[in-house]
Steps between C-alpha positions, in 0.01 A plus 500: 500500500833380371560148633785254457602161643829452682674247720455586862637365830400167648137483596366672190273352238553190289872441440573828685327722242310816600331798336659849517302819420667820385437760769426794269231292323295462818202725578595829671354403837701178504818690405448739794445215742813330367706819559368533856590142574849546352560808718381321813730208438791710371831355620817694573689532172852368508776495245474125476141541375620674185660258258639738241761775527242761401265396778780516755590847375142618534488371855818690591369820344160483670604361838537847667144592397355157585623542856226763560121465493316578173391865441710621791725807509796280580446300182472824298835618643654159421387525136648851474828375646511216244455747211769731633771239492690385185366162391623210285292214362560129560754504214706777661389775261406846622124571485251765600170397658181697515284535807211346309698180432592455864144566614368251244741233624396569858134471404564167333662379815207621708256309276693182426757469771811294422343376174530853358870457435498125420549371148168456321411209276358565158121506488500275194740250652407145396304618195671443166497792261551260208295181497676316218702707251548877496542502122172315442302700754618829350428392141158336553213709641344255745352606832637370831232233534582354159873494571439336836293228332772439240763491774298245700453269200863531396619439855297177520642397163855548631419312821375202303827487308709510817276231648560275198878535535566709187825692465523876524582533131197295396271689737620832358431391142151373584414796721590758235264334255228465764537868592424602144198266486354644822537856371323412176227316693446814710405695185821654366521430125817691414769274643655467153576872500713477814858369515561149635685640802168637625371149575809367680408410857772616741701233674405641841133419429586136422753458781247624753302175456800267535378361838245295303796296375493324838183319390695329221787426737269328750336268248777445246835556674451344840870477579551873454196569714623271779850650487355843582238386750507598866654231721504459873825444684555154644709419805680171560576580864459197725476255209670165553673293229254318270202696636446646153645324196478654151519283189558626147648407162766720341663466155874527550666748263757241389456323169581127488509221242249215519603142416337543157720803426234770546553795732283587799502676836481285810209558739568548868242361743582703811371511859571801725472502878366848583636503853864438400517574122649154444426361156487138383465417132513236226576553132292344223586504129161457333447308179433702182151647501436419867519681832512422868270207587323393815756222529789747511344714771392203712840336477669824609251545785549142619875556514439814703274348768729198544813718535600529871615860440154604377204270578127570476393867488229651718351698208568465128469805269484405131354612167158410359617277214361151452844354563478621863178316587696217658552719808141447613592139587752631756259731682426253781870441563564875519208538743682258731814714471292807590369326812854414605628856454193696600184511293415844358142405414552471124252256346728398216877492503527541122488864386476580128649825372292746302578514127766755396590554865874436478577795726335317792744207474844563656635213292494727192766727653708192580477392135621845394796492737589147393496589129747782567737252662481269196605754236854363476382147411533394137163503324351782707267702274374765740140574589406646160459210256467745207833661589715205592856535619723345235872449454477616137257758364234342280556146624308301763630452851731201540315248722622364831724205420427289810211277600190601692647340813820702466302823458291415805812449710642830376183693583484325838847634579387855416186462713715378789717810470191725493364341817826578680482873417307762703167607350305816550125523525326238712828353629632844610862440409516134606582211269250217436743251647539695825123541538451126443778413747349729763159336458652155557683626808168631634341155470346494154473152346376392155211259443623248243294242312608138466637452145333161473159639599510796263479244218140426597374859498493581127411154368218275381445131576532238229421127539779283356546125452811341651690279258811318620553744785473823296231732368504671162372855442539669161761242395703572815566220752484577874599282794595513867614240759163522680327343200669170593266463799192636321288210373203681346476496122434874477637807673435876499773723357477869599630680190599870506262716300733758352850366454685185404568321828821348625317312777137402555310389809335154498181446704315181600215424265254447788619698801687774307783470749843602377690195374820663381664753267563353156784595268588389147701176532845505349586336167816289500723361232498124434837448660439734794477295824321790673180403321514146637568628849203737488271223377625265773442761773143564387429126475645450847268766641201343329589154634523643850157655463357173378657308794337750731164416342580130547551548872167678536280230341435130598612212280208297364508175298231583250476141362432352842266784582301436182464130581393576856239752394366276224463206737311714747250616246160324499389336177255698296135378514352336193141580405261251350445576129148574393551350159776386278501551127686286258723781370873504455712644781612786279146594410389476863776737612421746225134494586569555868722797423247656268212465749687671780490881516823695560368611837437139608849393395647780708289399802610140472862603478456723807332224702779260418762749607321568830477129582870459435579800718291368793669164473845653512406703806380193686820312423711797610312527831548129573873531433526799732327305781739211456802728514365667811438163672 
């Protein structure tokens, strides 16, 4: 039997494949049964069943005879009538048909039904006549099994090259040499007698294995793989402002000049509200050889959550970099926001993006739109750093002449204009500002953190000694008015972990209660009276605190109290000596000290202290009874 594999309809074998057997290769009894089944299930032939012009023509010619039963007199008369008329073929040319041809066509229809006039596929469809190269297979007398083995080995060789990421040109060069080696290994020793063109592997053979290049793309070019990966569609319908906040860092395509004269591109730390497409950002001009630090991101985030127009997000979507780990400290606060606005059951409110998954972050499209709006600003280099936009060919781009603060204000103005314009996509033709305004009108309110309390979130405690009303940390003096009424010698300073602070929180050394917010005290000129006034105000506050302590404690005359207590004490008993040696006082004292053990001296000292304590208690009780009487 002649068998082939083909793709069938749904419900077939694995991946839809099935086996097809050529009918004329079946045993005779099976062919007869197949013909009987075809006749029993023969449908009415229609013109639409014939796809080609020739098949339609055959149907028109035979239709008068097909209208009558087989082997009937009526069919015989219909065939005679067909032959008596002038005929033209499907091209319009005059032809003459024989009775035998018409009868043969009718018999085919009787046996095969509509399939008799349908277009037939080639029996060798799907089987290559040439395995590798026609020139090589004609010149070298190998049997089919040998050529198939060579083709299999060569195909695996090509696949390995595609898998390793080689170029088409390199693969062709290697494959041609490998093809010759495989032929020689198969037993052909006359390769030197054939021209070099005989061993050239056709490009179609190499290109057929190109899908194996995806292996290299997956493991070595992850960005390209992710760019072509299937992605689900996301809907922002029903999302409220700050329900989903995206954070990212973007290098602005504007070159600037650092204070040291070097050129650099400012980094934008941006936050995008998914519900409204509003964007808040800060610019950072990094030092040479450095990038964005934890301190930069935390400072920008702190400004965001303390801004009344933004506040604390419900969920934060950020990258996986180490500089974003600070967000885990805010998870509890965002859980509280989720409870206020409706908890969705998420265990953590911090979501980290997958690597190379820029397409999943709507903030990337906002960066692209923003860069287009900045093209008219001096210093704009465009997105391709290797093909910078320059005023003069061959020279570098002239940098932006302003400061980082001026550039930030300029970009802020462009962002403000963008937020006032309608946007397609998730906003459906509405502007970010109108969506935000509508949310406020419908009752949405931000959850804002206290600026003074945010200082204690990303910080560590440090015990400091108070000297003359100030503490010193890393050669920097800190003070606050509340220190005037703080009388402990040490205090806890809560120092930020990631950035140089402008203010620090001071906590009580014992209770850890908040004492005040310290700032660097000012430095005044010698002739500046403001310095004297500040010193006088602090001294006045300290005096008031001390007077308050005075009012909360009794006044005691310690001299009189000492005399009274001493007079009330009983005289110490004197023991009779067992013996007295004629030794000098100094020697006697030394001997006594040497004979006593350290433990005994401690016990004697403890006994003396206890007796004194009991005596003082008795005197105090007598005084209290007198006062009560």
